[in-house]
N, C-alpha and C positions, 0 to 999 in steps of 0.2 A: 393850487394850480397843478403842481407836480402830481398830487394824488389823483386828480381827475385824469391827467394824461396817462398815468399808469393803469388806471382802471379801464381806459378806453383802448389800450393796446390789446390786440388779440393774443391769447395764450397759445403756446405751442402745443400740438397734439400730444396727449399722454403726459403732460407736465402739470403738476399740482400747483396751487397758489403759492406754496412755499419754495417753488423752484425745483422740487424733487420730482422724479418720474412717478406717475400714478401707479400704485400697486395693484396688480390684477387680483381678482377675488381668489381666495385659497380654494384648492380642490375639495377640502372637507366641507367648507361652507357651501360650495356648489352642489355637492352630493346631498347635503342635508336639505337644501332648498328643493332639489329634485324629488327627494323622498316625501317631503311635506306636500308638494304639488301632486304627487301620485296618490297619496292618501286622501286627497280632497276630491278625487274623481268620483263620479256617481257609482261606479261598479267596484270601488275599492273594497268594500265590506264583503261583497260576493266572492271576489277572487282571494281575499285573505282567508275566509272560512274554507274555501275549496282547497287552497294550497296547504294550509296548516293541518286540516283534517287528513289530507293525503300523506303528509310527512309523519304525523303522529301514528296513523294506522300502519304505515310501513315500518316505523321504528318499533311499534308494538309487536309486529310479526317477528322481527329480528330478535328482540329481547325475550319473547316467549320461547322461541327456539333455543336461545342460549340457556335460559334458566330451567326450562322444563326437561331438557334432554337428560340432565343428571338424575333427576328423580325417576324418570322413565327407565333409564338404564339400571338403576338400583332395584327396580321392581321386575326386571327381566323383560320389559316391553321395548317397543321400538322407540329410539330417541326422538323420532319425529311425531309421536302421537299428540303431544301438546300443541305443537305447531300446526298439525293438521286440523285439530279442533278449533284453534283460533282462526285458521284460514277459512273454515266453514262459516264462522261468524262474519268474516269480511265479505265472503261471497254472497251471503244472505243480506248483509247490511248495505252493500253498494246499490243494488236495485231499489231497496227501501229508501235509501237516501236520495236516489235519483228521482223516484216518484214524489217524495216529499218536497224536493226542490222545485218540481213542476206543478205542485198543487197550489190552490188558491187559499187565502186565509179563511174563506167561507167553508172550505172543505175541512179544515182543522177544527173550526167551531162546530161543524156538524158531527165530527168524530168524538167530541169531548165526552158526551154522555154515554155513548156505547163503550168507549174505552174505560170509563169509570166503572161501568157495570161489569165488564170483563175482568178488570183488575180486582174488584171486590169478590167476585165469584172465585177467581183464581186464588186469592189470599185465603178464602174460606176453605178451599179444597186442600191447601198445602198441609195443614195438620192431619187431614184425613187420609190422603193418598200420596202425600209428598215423599220425596226421596231424601233420606238422611245422608248428610255429607259434612264432615268436619265437626261432628257432635251436634249439629242443628239441622232441622228439616225446613228447607227453604225452596226446594225445586219441585217442579212437576215434570214428569216424563211425557213429552209429546212425540210419540214415535221413538226414533233413536236419539232425539235431541232433547236435552234437559233445558227447561225454561224457568226463570225466576220471576214470578208475578210481581214481586216488590219493585223490580226495575221498571216494568210497564206502569206501575202505579205512579212513578215520578212524572212521566209524560202525561198520563191521564189527569192527574191532579193539576198540573200546570195548565193544560188546555181548559179544563172545567173551571178552575178558578179565574183564569183570564176572561173566559166568556161570561161568567157570572158577574164579575165586576164591571165589565164593559156594558152589559145590559142594564145594570143598576145605574151606571153613570148616565146612560141615555135617558133613563126615567127620572134623573135628578134625585136619586134616593140616597146618595152617599154622604149627604150632610148629617144623617142620623147614624150614630155609631152602631145601632142595632142592625140596620141594613148592611153596614160595612162588614160586620162579623158573622152574621147569620144569613145563609147556612155555611159560609166559608170555613169558619172555625170548627163547627161540628164535623164537617167533611174531612178536614185535616186530622181531627182527633180520631175519627173512625178509621181512616187509612193507617194512621200511626199505630193504633191498637192492633189492627189486623197484621201489620208488618211485625209488630213485637211478638205475635204468636210464633213467628219463626225466629225469635231472639236476635233480631237484626237492628241494633241500635244505630249503626252507621246509616242505613237507608232512612230510618226514622228522622235522623238529624238532617238529611238532605231534603226530605219532605218539608220539614219545618223551615229550612232555608228558603225554599220556593214560596212557602206561605208568607214569610216575612218580606221577601222581595216584592211580591204582588202588592202587599199592603203599603210598602214604602213608595212604590211607583205611583200608586193611585192617590197618594197624598194623605195618609192617615195622620191625624193629629199627634203631636209629639208625646203628649201625656199618655194617650192610649197606646201608642207604640212602645213606650218605655214600660208600661204595665204588662204588655204582652211579652216583651223580652224577659222581664222578671219572672213571669209565670212559666214561660218555656224553660228558662234556666232551672227553675225549681223542679219541674217535671223531669228534666233530663238528669238532674242530680239524684232524684228519688230512684229513677230507673237504674242508675249506676250503683247506688248503695244496696238495692235489694238483690242484685246479682253479685255473687261472690267474686267471680273472675273479672267482672268489669270494675268492681271496687279495688281489686288487687292491681289492675292496670293503672288506675288513677293514683293509688298509693305508691306504686313504683315510679310514676312520673314525678311526684313531689318528694319521695324519699327513696331514691335508687340505692340498691345494695351493692352495686358495682361487681356483680357476680356474672361474668360472661358465659358461664356454663350452666347457670341456674335459671331463676325466674326472670332475670334481666337479659337473658340471652338474645332475644330478638332485637330490642332497642340498641344494646351495646354492639352486637355483631353488625347490625345495620349501619351504625355510625362508623364502625371500623371499615366496612366495605366502601362507604363513600370516601372516607379519608385516605384509604390506601390507593385510590385511583389517581391521586396527584393532579397535575394540570391537564394531561391529555389521556389519562386512563391506561390500563394494562392491555387494552385491545379487545375487540369483540370476541366473545367466546372464551377469553382467557381468565375469567374471574375465578378466584380461589374460594371466596366466601360462599358461592352457590353450592359448593359440595357439602351440603348439610349443615352449614353454620348459620345461615339466615333462614328462619322459619317463614313459610308463606312467601318465598322469594319470587314466585310467578304472579302473585296477586297483590297483596297489601304492600309488600316491600320490594317490588320490582325496581323502584327508583334507587334503592341501595345498590343493586347489582349494576344498574345503568350508570351510577356514579363511579363504581369501581372500573367498569370497562371503558367508559367514555370520558371519565375525569371531570374536572371542574368545568371545562369548556362544554362538554356534553350536557351537564346538568343545567348550566346557564342557558344554553340554546333551547332546551326543553321548557325551561321556565319562561323564556321569551316567547315561545310558541303559545303557551297558555295566556300570556299577557296580550299577544296579538288577538287571540279569540275574545278576550275581555274587551279590547278596544273595538273590534268589529261588532260584537253583539251590542255593546252600549251605544255605538254609533247608529246601528239600525233602530234601536229603541228610541234614541233621541230624535231621529229624523222621521219617525213613523207618524203618519197622519191619523191612523185608526187606533182607537184605544186598545182593542184586542191585540193588535200587532205589537203595540208598545209594551203591553203587559207580558205577552208570551215571549217576546224577544228578551226582555230584561230578566224574566224568571228562568228561561233556559240558560242564559249567560251566567246568572248567579249559581245555578245548579252545577254546571260543568266546571266553572272556574273555582268556586269554593270547594268543591269536592277535590279538585287537584291540589289546592292549597292545603287542605286538611291532610291529604295523603303525604305530600312532600314534607309538611311540618312534622308529621309523626315520625317519618324516617329520620329527619334531622334532629329529633329530640326537642322540637320547639312546642309540640302539642301532644296530648295523650294519644295513644293508639286507639283508633276507632274502628278499623277494619274496612274502610271504604277503599275501593280500587282506584287506581290512577286512570282517568278517562282515556279510552282509546289505546292505552298501552298495556295495562294489566290484562292477564288472562281472564276471560269471562265472556261467554257467548251472549248472554242476555244483556249485560251492561253495554257491550260493544254495539249491538244492533240498535238498542233504544237510544243510545247517545248519538249514533249516526243519523237516526231519524230526526232527532232534535236539531242536529246541525243542518240537515237538509231543510228543515222548516225555517231555520234562520236564513239559509240561502234563498228560499222562496220569498221571505220578507225583504231581503236585500235587493231583489229584482224589482221591488215596488217602491224603492226610495225615489225621491225627486230626481228626475233626469235619468234614472237607471233604465227604464223601458226604452227610451229613445237611444241610449248608448248601446243596448243589446241589439236593437233593430238595425243600427248602423254597423255593428260588428258582425252580425250573423247574416251571411248571404243566403241562408236557406239550405235545406238538405240536398235538394236536387242540384243546385249550383255547386255545392261542395263535392258531390260525386263526380260531376262533369269536370271540375277543376282537377281532382285526383287523376282522372283518366286523360287529362290534357285536351279535352274537347270543348272547354269553355272559351271559345274564340269570339270576342265581341267585335261587331262590325264598327268600323270607324265612320 
């Protein structure tokens, strides 16, 4: 009877059943809940890609200015030459990214075969009329601007492979492994061989990553996928062994000689640069290792100088930014209703994120040095422009997620109304 009476009594406001005041939710838990809610919004992927790309491009300009100024001064040139070259890439890449973000998936599918043709022709022209740089011929001179066809080949193969597999799925042909691999596998092999004419194993590796990502997303049987992995691993091993300098790099990775001024100079000095940054770094522009101690510090090893100048906090922030790109890209692929969009989004995400992981892993000594640049940060006009186009494509796909078009229509008042609002003339009658 007493228990019934106690249960029937009204509880005081803010008092728990134990008689203690109810604890308000912690601020950290509330912030986490707000973050999760924000990431579940229809346009979360779109704004993540836009914001992260902006941050990485701005960081790249700063780091290229910091690292390239030393080499330019040593050559008697302007310390801003490298920065100006990277700025040209940004100014060319921004309108390309904007156009890609406004394009439809059908336009990307239509561009797949022309881009493949242009890439193949460009790769064939490189050994004939290409410009030699760093001991290898990989560039074509297009007016005053050097361009690397192997970078365009990444985007071309991604679009071509995604369109090819999407068509085959529509025709119900992917249950046969021959339709799954042909002509996708020969196409990947052809591009890889043409890229290797320029002695570019890093780009070849990225092409194979795109190939594997497309097959994984389309649902390749495990046995077939494992066989392809073994075959690709064997081919890459052969390509490493037949080239003396590549085999030397692999041998240094497994058997380092600990000579910071000899053949191990780049990996050792790179790790010293990262380690000397401490928690918050020595400050932007204050790196000591960039003064001739870290080879290729504006391209392959720019992350080492970034770690020295921005410290552990800076490297973790950059890593989180690439993690955000991975989340956004995979979210787009997972929510896509169209097979082509799903394949292209997953392939572009794998390309950019795996390339970043390989670059960072090489600097930290966790992976062998492959020579791939850090996306959007390393110096390189061709890589920067093509990567920005791929991210613009992801933004286009993000605008077609469920609920995204409605959210955009509600958020965008239109160009005319925006202009009137800026001028203070948008007076709505009550």
